[in-house]
Every structure is written in C-alpha cells, then in structure tokens.
C-alpha positions in Angstrom: 16.4 1.8 9.8 15.9 1.6 5.8 12.5 2.1 4.1 13.0 -1.4 2.8 13.8 -3.0 6.4 10.1 -1.1 7.1 8.3 -2.6 4.8 10.0 -5.7 5.5 8.9 -5.3 9.1 5.7 -4.2 8.3 4.6 -7.6 6.0 6.3 -9.7 8.5 4.2 -7.9 11.8 0.8 -9.3 10.2 0.7 -13.0 9.5 -1.6 -13.0 6.7 -0.2 -10.0 4.6 2.2 -11.6 1.6 3.3 -8.3 0.3 3.5 -4.4 1.2 5.0 -2.5 -1.9 6.0 1.6 -1.8 5.0 3.2 -4.6 4.3 6.1 -6.2 0.9 7.3 -8.0 2.1 9.4 -10.8 5.2 7.3 -12.4 3.2 3.9 -11.8 6.5 2.4 -9.7 7.2 0.5 -7.2 9.7 1.8 -5.6 10.3 -1.0 -2.7 8.7 -4.0 -2.4 8.9 -6.6 0.9 7.1 -10.3 -0.2 6.7 -13.8 0.8 7.3 -15.1 -2.2 7.8 -13.9 -5.7 5.7 -11.9 -7.6 5.8 -10.3 -11.3 6.4 -7.3 -12.1 3.2 -7.1 -14.0 1.3 -8.2 -10.7 2.6 -5.1 -8.7 2.2 -2.9 -11.7 -1.3 -4.1 -11.3 -2.1 -3.3 -7.8 -0.3 0.4 -8.6 -3.0 0.9 -11.0 -5.5 -0.3 -9.4 -4.7 1.9 -6.4 -4.3 4.9 -8.7 -7.6 4.5 -10.3 -9.4 3.8 -7.3 -7.8 7.3 -5.6 -8.8 9.2 -8.4 -12.3 7.7 -8.5 -12.6 8.4 -4.8 -11.1 11.9 -5.0 -14.0 12.5 -7.4 -16.5 11.7 -5.0 -14.8 12.7 -1.8 -11.6 14.5 -1.7 -9.2 13.4 1.0 -9.7 9.8 1.1 -6.1 8.2 1.7 -7.3 4.6 2.1 -8.7 2.0 -0.5 -9.7 -1.4 -0.1 -10.6 -3.7 -2.6 -11.3 -7.6 -2.3 -11.3 -10.4 -4.3 -11.7 -13.9 -4.2 -8.1 -14.5 -3.5 -6.9 -11.8 -1.6 -7.7 -8.3 -0.2 -5.6 -5.2 -1.6 -5.5 -2.6 0.8 -4.6 0.6 -0.4 -2.8 3.6 1.9 -2.7 7.0 0.5 -0.2 9.6 2.2 -1.8 12.4 3.5 0.7 15.1 3.0 1.9 13.4 -0.8 -1.0 12.4 -2.4 1.6 10.6 -4.9 2.9 8.2 -2.1 1.1 5.3 -1.3 1.7 1.7 0.6 -0.1 -1.1 -1.4 -0.6 -4.4 0.4 -2.0 -7.9 0.0 -3.4 -9.8 2.3 -5.3 -13.3 3.2 -8.4 -12.1 4.7 -10.3 -8.5 5.2 -9.7 -8.8 9.4 -6.0 -7.3 8.7 -7.1 -4.2 7.0 -7.0 -2.3 10.4 -3.7 -3.2 11.5 -2.5 -2.7 8.2 -3.8 1.1 8.3 -2.6 1.4 11.3 1.5 0.7 10.5 0.7 2.0 6.9 -0.2 5.6 8.0 2.4 5.7 10.8 5.5 4.8 8.2 4.2 7.3 5.8 4.2 9.8 8.0 7.5 9.7 9.4 8.7 9.3 5.8 7.0 12.7 5.1 9.1 14.2 8.2 12.4 12.9 7.1 11.9 14.4 3.7 
C-alpha cells in the first residue's frame, strides 16, 4: 500500500477529518496529502509552518514532545511528529477535538511503519 493510500485510509477512518498530510519540517514541504476538498498550496505551507513553530517552541520547553494540537474557531489542527525522524510530521485537520485520540494513534502507527520500511 502506498503512502498516498495510507493517508487516504487514515483520513477516511475519522469522519470529521478533512485533511491528512505527510510533510517534512526541515524543508517545509508537504510531500503527500489526502483531502476531502481542495486546499490551496499556501494553506498547506501555513499548516507545516505552524507545526514547525509549535514543535520548536515545545522542544524549547520540554524536549521529546511528538504531539501538538492547535484549535481555531473553524478547525482542530493535529500535528504528530515521528519519534525516529524529527523532521517527519503528519498534519491533520479535523472538525472537533474529539478526533484527536484516534488521529494520534493512527498517525503514530503510520510514522513508525514508515521508519521501519526506510
């Protein structure tokens, strides 16, 4: 199963999830994305920039954090960073915070499988 297929599967397994993207924090690039509607490239860049900023701030306060959740009035952004490759991240956009635990488990599992395959 390809990475694109895995991202589609993750997004479709959570009813309130509209976007799942695999990206690289160091380059700021969204490498693969699964979305239920079209998103502009600038939006994906904003999401990755927000993930990078929040992980940098989190690392400053407490090293080793692999999860950041940002709630806005319109959506919940969930960033799960790989524990083996600090630059790899899965970014998800969901309707509610109730989706966080399911997204986190699925994203961590996917990142771990990716690191084992590399």
